[in-house]
Structures are given as structure tokens and as C-alpha cells.
C-alpha positions as CSV (number, residue, x, y, z in Angstrom):
1,X,97.0,54.2,118.3
2,X,96.5,54.3,114.6
3,X,99.3,55.4,112.3
4,X,98.4,58.7,110.6
5,X,98.9,58.8,106.9
6,X,100.5,61.8,105.4
7,X,98.3,64.1,103.3
8,X,99.4,63.5,99.7
9,X,96.8,65.7,98.0
10,X,98.5,67.9,95.6
11,X,101.7,65.7,95.3
12,X,102.9,64.6,91.9
13,X,105.8,63.1,90.1
14,X,107.4,65.4,87.6
15,X,108.9,64.5,84.2
16,X,112.2,63.5,85.8
17,X,110.5,61.1,88.1
18,X,110.9,63.4,91.2
19,X,108.2,63.5,93.7
20,X,107.0,67.1,94.2
21,X,105.0,67.6,97.4
22,X,102.5,70.2,98.2
23,X,104.4,71.0,101.4
24,X,107.6,71.4,99.5
25,X,106.0,73.7,97.0
26,X,104.6,75.9,99.9
27,X,108.1,76.1,101.5
28,X,109.6,77.1,98.2
29,X,106.9,79.7,97.5
30,X,107.7,81.3,101.0
31,X,111.4,81.4,100.2
32,X,110.8,83.0,96.8
33,X,108.5,85.6,98.3
34,X,111.2,86.5,100.9
35,X,113.8,86.9,98.1
36,X,111.3,88.9,96.0
37,X,110.8,91.3,98.8
38,X,114.5,91.7,99.5
39,X,114.8,94.7,97.3
40,X,112.5,97.6,96.4
41,X,111.5,98.0,92.7
42,X,114.0,100.9,92.5
43,X,116.8,98.8,93.8
44,X,115.9,96.0,91.4
45,X,116.0,98.4,88.5
46,X,119.4,99.8,89.6
47,X,120.8,96.2,89.8
48,X,119.3,95.3,86.4
49,X,120.9,98.5,84.8
50,X,124.3,97.7,86.5
51,X,124.2,94.1,85.2
52,X,123.4,95.3,81.7
53,X,126.2,97.8,81.8
54,X,128.7,95.0,82.8
55,X,127.4,92.8,80.0
56,X,127.8,95.5,77.5
57,X,131.3,96.4,78.8
58,X,132.5,92.7,78.4
């Protein structure tokens, strides 16, 4: 049985010397999409306005 080599296409080392894999980027994109879809645009605007109000009050 031959050992299967991992697919390393799309992998690269960033400026810090950290290996960034294509699979890792895909997982992170999925998580970011989940977070982006957590709130409606209206809820996002309400939260933005509330944050601005808190910053101005500080």
C-alpha cells in the first residue's frame, strides 16, 4: 500500500514563517461566513449604533 501524500497545492508560508494551508483557509472561510450570517443587516446596524453611542458616552 503506497503512502498518500497530502495535497499541498495552495499552501504557503506567510511573512511570519507560519504555514497556511488551503484546507485551513477553507475552514476559516466557513466559520467567517457563519459569523457573518449570525445577524441581519438591521441587527448589525443596531449593534453598530449602540457601540458608537457607548464610545461617544465614554
